[in-house]
N, C-alpha and C positions, 0 to 999 in steps of 0.2 A: 504494499499500499504506500503510495506515495503522499507528500504533504503539499502538492501544488494546487493551485486554485483555478478553475476553468471559467473563463469569463464569454458568456454568448452576448453579440450585439457588442463587441469590443471596440469597434471603429466608430460607433455613434458618439453622440455628444457626450452623455453620462458615462459610456463604456470607456471612452479614451481617457476621461479625467480619472476613473476608477483605476484603470490599469497603472497609470502613472503614479498614483498614490499606493497601490500595491507595491509596487517596485520600490518606493520610497521607504516602506516598511519592511523592507527585505524578502518579499515574496518573490517567487518566479512564475507569473501568470502565464497561462496558455490562453492566448486571445483568438477567438472565434469571429469571424466576420463572414457574410454571404457574399461579399464583393471584395475586391482588391483594396486594401488598406490605403487609404488617403495620407494617413500620417503613421506609418509603422513605429511602435514604441521599441527603441533599443532595449534589450534586456528581457523582452517578453519573447515567447514562442507564438509567432503568429501563423494562423492557419486560415485559409479561404476555403469555405466548403458550406454545403447544405446537406444536412443528414435526413435521409427519407426512410430509413429503416434503423431499428433499435439496435440492431448487431454492428452498424456502422460505427457507433458511438463506443461500443465495448472497449477498444483499446485506449481510447482517451480516459474513459472513467477508471480504469484501472490504475491510473496515475495520478489521481487527484483526491483530495479530502474534502473538496466543497466546490460548489458551482454558484456562480452568479448569473441569473438570466435576466438579461437587459433587453433581448431582441422584442422589436415590435415594427410593424409597417404601418401603423395607422395612427390616426388621432380620432376624436369625436367627430370633427367636421369632415374628414376624409372618408370615413367609415359610411357616411350617409349614403343610403340605397344600395350598399354592398355588404350583406350579412357573408355572403359565401367567401367574400374576401377575407373577413375575420376567421372563417373556418380553415381556409386552405393556407394562409400566410401567417397567422398568429396562434390558432389553437393546434392545429396539427402537428407543426414541429416541437411544440411544448410537449404534447402526449407521446410523441415518439421518443424525446428524453425520459419522460416518467416511465414508459415501458422499459427502456433500457437500465433505468435506475432500479428497478426491482431486484435486479441481481448485486447492486451494490449498496445495502442498508447503511453502510458506514459513511456515505458521501452526503453531506447536507446541502440544502439548496436555499438560496437568497434570490427571491423572485420580485421583480418591479412591478408591482400593480399599480393601482392609480386611486387617489382621493378624489380629484376633481371630477371625473367621469363617474363615480359611484355615488356620492354624497349629493344629497339635496337637503339642506338645512333650513329650518324655518325660524323666524323671528330673530336671526342673528345669533343663534346658539350654536356654538362649535360642535362638529360631530367627533364622537368617540368611535373606538374600534367596535363597539357593541351597536352602534347606531344602525338604523335600517339603511339598507342600500337601495337606490332606485336608480339603476342607469337608465339614462334618456337616449344613448346612442348604441349602435352595434358594437363600438369599440368598447365601451363600458360593460355591455352584456359580456363580450369575450372575456373581459378582464375577471368579472366575477365567476364566469364558468372556469376560468383557469385556476382561479382560487380554490373552488370546489373540487377540481379535478386533483389539485396538489394536496389538499385535506384528505381525499380518499386515499391517494398513494401513501400518504404518511401513517395513515390509520390501519391500512392493510399490511404494510411492509415495515411498520415502526420506524419510518422516516423522519428526519428532523427538517422542518422548513420555516423560514420566516418570510413572510408577505408583506412588504414595504407599500404603504399608500401614500405616496408623496402629494403635496400640493403642486403648483406649477414651478418646475425647475428651471433655472435660467442662469445665464453667466457667460464669461468668455468661452469661446470654442462652439457656441450654438450658433449655427449659420442660419440665414434666412431660409426658410423651406415653407412653401404653400401649406398651410393648414398646421404647421409645427411651431408654436411659439410667438406669442404676441410681441414680446419685447425686440427680438431680432428683427420682426417685421416692421415694428414701430422705427426703428433705428435706420432700417434700409429705406423706408418711405422718406425718412428726413433727408438722408444723403441724396436721394434721386429726385427731392421737391415732387413727390407723387402723394395722392391722397390716399388715405388708409380707410378701408371698408370697415365699419363697425356694425354688428347686428345688435339692434336694440338702440337704447337711449344712452348708453354708458354708465349706468347706474349700477350693473352688475358687479357684485363684490367677489374677488379671488384673493387667494393667498399665494405669495411668491417667495420661494426657497432658494437661497443662492447655492450654486452647484457644489462649493466647497464644503459647505454645511451638511448637505445631503451626502456627499462622499464620506465625510467624517462619520457619519452614522452607519454607513455601509461598513466601514473598517472596523467600527466598535462591535457591531453584530459579529462580524467574522472573526473577532479575536476571541470571542466567548463561546463556548460549547452550546450549540442551540439545544432547548429541550425536545424531547421525542413528540412528535405531532407538528401541528401547524400554528404558527402564532402571527397574530397581525399587529402591525405597527403604523401608526399615522407618524407622516413627517411633514412638518410645516413650520413656517417662521412664527406663526402664532397671531399674526396682524393682518387683517384683511384690509383690502382697499379698492375701491371702485375704479373702473376703467378711466372715468373722467379725471380722478385724482391720479392715477397713474400717469395719464398723458401730461398732466401738469407738471409733474416731477422729471418727466422726460424733456418737456419743453425748457425746463429750467437748466437741465445737464446739458442738452445740446444747444442751448442759446438760439433756438430756431423753432418756431411754433409748427406743430403737427397739424396737417391739413386732415380733417375727419369728414367723411360721408357716412351718415347714418341710415342703416336699412332697419326694416321691420325685425322685430325680434324672433328668432327660430326656436321651435319647439324643443329642440335638443339641449338648448342652454339654460342652465339652471341660474336663478336671480342671484342667490346667495350660497357660496360654499365657504364655510369656516372650518377649521380642523383643530381639534385637541390632541396635542402630542405628549401629553404627561407621562404616558406609559414609556416612550422611548427616553424621555428626560429621567425619569426614575430608575428604569432598568438597566440603562447604558450610560448613565451619567452624560447625557448629551444635551448641549445647548446649542442652537443656531447663533453665531456671533455676528453675522453680517447683516447691517441694516439694509432696507431696500435702498436707501439714497447711496450708500457705499457700493453695494452691489451693482447697482445701475451705473454708477460712475465708471467702476473697474471694466465693466462689460461695453461701455461707450467708448473707453479709452482703447480697448483690445479691438473692437469693431473698426476703429480708423486705421488700424495697422494692415488690414486685409483689403484686397481689391473688390471692387463692386461693378457690376454690370452697369452700362449706361440707362438712363431713363428710357422706358418704352414709348 
């Protein structure tokens, strides 16, 4: 049995940052990506592959003590009208892994779920891990289905799993991509002097968690022996902010007003999503240290170091 950590989705925004942090902590991660690595991390073993059969994973699982599963190809918005996409691209690869893990009960699993796409809280009350989940999108439905599948695997095979439900993660390294991340989208619109399309009147409230704070929680979870079964942990900054207030902070940081085009509210968007992360703070001595203003400033500074396509 090896002591290495296998990271699925390692070339994504969160994955790249996590692999870097694991290396800093003396780990030798095995990084998996379905596409050619844009920024291969020296020191990690980088593998480009998609696994369609459980037995294809056996040689890798025999070398690791833990898995971090970050791979996902959708957001609530991009999943609209495409439930089969969630089945083929998000659920099936995870189920292939779970079937393979039946032969490796010693391997623990850290799974990146979602808080924003599962919770819909009323009257400004933050959701706890025991709050009712009400996914409005196919993306959210797939996330909760994945949680249940992981729970069933851990119950049948005495597996150890931690399911992290983060709020909106942002920070340096998050590129503009349609449907993925309001903050890089805002910065890109500012750079190109383009209007931003907003669904609703801007009063929707969300929580934004800086990438380094989230990765810190991942590391803390990996450093402790996971309990048998599956545990759910919320991960949030603890401070909600409306889109209108977020835009004001962005205007101040960029010194250039963001142009907004408001469109009718979508049914898949909740009005308020707040999250209580007390369990993560208590059980893992975790505290998010980066304020929204500081995190946005760091992200904007990084954003200005990368090339941007011309205005369309």
